[in-house]
Every structure is written in C-alpha cells, then in structure tokens.
N, C-alpha and C positions, 0 to 999 in steps of 0.2 A: 113677655113680649119678644117677638123675634127681632133681634138686633139688626139683622140684614134688611128689615123692612122699614125701620125708623127713618125719618127724614128730619134733618136739622137745617134751618135757614138762618144765616148770620148776615145782617145788613148794617152797614155803617152809613149814616147820614151826616152831611155838613149842613148846618142850619144857617140860613141867611141872617146877616147882622140885623138885630132889632126884631127878629121874628120868633124868638124863643117862646113867648107866651102863646102865640098862635099855633106853633108847632106842637106844643104840649097839649093844647086844647084838642087838636085833631087827633093826636096820639091817644088821648083819653077816649075819644069817640071809637077808635079802633079797638081799644081794650074793652069797652062796653059791649061792642058787637061780639067779640070773641067770648066774653063771659056769658052773654045771653044765648048765643046761637051755636057755639062750638064746644060741646062737652068733650070731644075727642082731642082738642088741642091740649097737649101736655104741658107746654111751656110757651109763654108769650111775655117776655120780660124786656123792659126798656131801661137803658143806662145812659147817663149824661156825663160828659167830662166836666171838669171844675168850672171852666168859663162858659159852659152851656153852648158851645159852638158846634159840638158833635154829639151824636147820639148813636148808640149801638143797640140793635134789636136782636134778641136771641129767641128763636122759635123752635119748637120740637113737636113732631107729629108721629103717631104710631105707624103711618103708612102714607103713600102718595095720594090715596083717595081722600084722606083728611085734609091734605094740602089743597086739593082741588076745591073742596068745600070752602076752605078759608079764602081762596082767591076769588071765588064767586061772591062771597059776602062783602068783601072789602074793596072792590075795584074803585068805586066812587071816592071813598075816603082816602085811598092811596093817592089818587090824582090831586086831591086837595093838599095832601102832605107835600107832594112834589112841587107845589106852587110856592112853598116857603123853605124848601130844602132841596138838596140833590143827593143822590146815592153815590157814595164814593167807594164803596166796596160791597159786593154781593156774592155770597158763597152758599151753595147748596151741598150739604153732605148727605149722601144716600142716593136712592134711586132718583134719576132725573125726572122732575115733575113738570117741566116746561119744555116746549119744543126747543131744541138746541139753538135755533136762530134767535128765539126770544131771549134766552138766557144770555147769549153772546151780545145781543143788541143792548141789553141792560148792563153790560160790562161784567157779567157774572161768570163764575166758574163752578164746575160740578166735580165733586170727589165721590167716588163709590166706596162703600164700606169694604174693608178687607177682613179684619178680625180683631178680637181683643175683648176683655171682659167689661161689662157695665154693671154697676151696682145700683 
C-alpha cells in the first residue's frame, strides 16, 4: 500500500454528562455500518477514558476515495452522535479529504505525509 496515499483521521469527543450509554449505542451503529458496507476501511477503533467523559476515534483508510465513501455512509449517524457529544479535536493525516473550509469549520487540522517506514 502506498504510504503517501493513506489517510488517518483522529477525532476526540467530549461526551455530555449522563449521555455515555446513548453515545455508545450510536457509536455501535457507526461500527455496524463500517463493518457491513466498508471493506476498504482499514481501522475504525473507539477508545474511552476511565470516567467515560471522552472518546477517541482512530480511523485509517487506503486513500481519500475510501474516506469519501465513509462520509457518505455515516452522515446521519454522526449528526446523532453530535447531539450527545462535541468534537474537541479533529485531525486528518494525509491527503486532505474535505474542503479546507469544512475542515476549519469543524476545528480540524490537516497534516500531509512526509516520509518514514510503516510496518
């Protein structure tokens, strides 16, 4: 796989107090869609801190086209997720997959690949 084409998305969510169960249910809906409809998604992993007030999502795609497919599948579910949480950090590593203004509006940053080995 060409390392310079891979795209990584890292998102940190702050979960509203008392909304963890609802957040987790919606996250599972997202996971189910990815497992069912997105064979090219390489990584889609959710992590929670100890008190379950924050969540960190790590995504990996082979290229920007796979990210576009992902965005099309999950729009409605993401809106539901944002009703019980807010994005506190959003970073795209690799080729920019959103219009710059959309990334900036979401508080996101984009870093382009330079070089280094991946195993």
